[in-house]
C-alpha positions as CSV (number, residue, x, y, z in Angstrom):
1,M,15.7,-47.2,-45.9
2,I,17.2,-50.1,-48.6
3,L,16.9,-47.5,-51.5
4,A,18.0,-44.9,-49.2
5,A,21.1,-46.3,-48.6
6,G,21.3,-47.8,-51.8
7,M,20.8,-44.0,-53.4
8,K,23.6,-42.5,-50.5
9,G,26.1,-44.7,-52.2
10,I,25.8,-44.2,-55.6
11,E,26.1,-40.3,-54.8
12,E,28.9,-40.6,-52.7
13,G,30.6,-43.5,-55.0
14,Y,30.4,-45.6,-52.1
15,E,32.6,-49.2,-53.3
16,L,31.2,-52.7,-52.9
17,P,33.4,-55.4,-50.8
18,A,34.8,-58.0,-52.8
19,E,31.6,-60.4,-52.9
20,A,31.9,-63.3,-50.7
21,E,33.1,-66.7,-52.7
22,D,32.2,-68.6,-49.3
23,T,28.7,-69.5,-47.2
24,V,29.1,-66.9,-44.8
25,W,27.6,-68.3,-41.9
26,A,29.8,-71.5,-42.3
27,L,33.0,-69.4,-41.3
28,S,33.9,-69.1,-37.7
29,E,34.0,-65.6,-36.3
30,L,37.6,-64.8,-37.0
31,E,37.8,-66.0,-40.7
32,R,34.7,-63.4,-40.8
33,K,36.5,-60.8,-39.3
34,S,39.4,-61.6,-41.1
35,L,37.4,-61.2,-44.5
36,G,36.2,-57.9,-42.9
37,I,32.7,-59.2,-42.7
38,G,31.2,-57.8,-40.0
39,A,28.0,-58.8,-38.4
40,L,24.2,-57.2,-38.2
41,P,23.1,-56.7,-34.6
42,T,21.9,-60.2,-33.1
43,S,18.9,-58.6,-30.9
44,L,16.2,-56.4,-31.0
45,K,17.5,-54.3,-28.3
46,S,21.2,-54.2,-30.3
47,A,19.9,-52.7,-33.5
48,V,18.0,-50.0,-31.8
49,A,21.3,-49.4,-30.4
50,A,22.9,-49.4,-33.9
51,M,19.6,-47.6,-35.1
52,A,20.4,-44.3,-32.8
53,E,23.7,-43.8,-34.5
54,S,23.0,-43.7,-37.7
55,D,22.5,-40.1,-39.6
56,L,21.2,-42.1,-42.7
57,V,18.2,-43.4,-40.6
58,A,17.4,-40.4,-39.0
59,D,17.4,-38.2,-42.2
60,T,15.2,-40.5,-44.4
61,L,12.5,-41.0,-42.0
62,G,12.7,-37.2,-40.4
63,E,13.6,-36.4,-37.0
64,D,10.2,-36.9,-35.9
65,A,9.5,-40.3,-37.0
66,F,12.7,-41.3,-36.3
67,E,12.9,-41.0,-32.5
68,F,9.1,-41.8,-32.5
69,F,10.5,-45.4,-33.8
70,R,13.3,-45.4,-31.6
71,R,11.4,-45.3,-28.4
72,N,9.0,-47.6,-29.5
73,K,11.2,-50.0,-30.5
74,R,13.2,-49.1,-27.0
75,R,9.4,-50.1,-25.0
76,E,9.2,-52.8,-27.4
77,Y,12.8,-54.7,-26.3
78,L,12.3,-53.2,-22.8
79,A,8.8,-55.5,-22.4
80,Y,10.8,-58.4,-23.6
81,D,13.5,-58.3,-21.6
82,A,11.1,-57.9,-18.4
83,Q,9.8,-61.6,-19.3
84,V,10.6,-64.8,-17.4
85,T,10.9,-67.4,-19.8
86,D,10.1,-71.3,-19.3
87,F,13.6,-72.0,-20.0
88,E,14.3,-69.6,-17.2
89,L,11.8,-71.0,-15.3
90,S,13.3,-74.8,-15.8
91,Q,16.3,-73.9,-15.9
92,F,17.3,-71.4,-12.9
93,F,13.8,-72.1,-10.3
94,P,14.5,-75.7,-9.0
95,K,18.1,-74.3,-7.5
96,L,16.0,-71.6,-5.6
């Protein structure tokens, strides 16, 4: 994917953004936003949703592999979301 993204950028003449001079994660969300620095997905669920919108990923993997990967990762995050964690048990169970 990284090579495909790099090649597409070269072939289509994408301009690189300016180099970040600060420690990006030390900046506030508002500071990052004002510098045009977007956030990466913070969960498998949001990453799969972003990937599902990507023509680059679909073109690179091919439609069958893309759908297989997307379907399996969706199944994975649904199974993860169905788990009750120790934190949830200790935080919420005593209140029931």
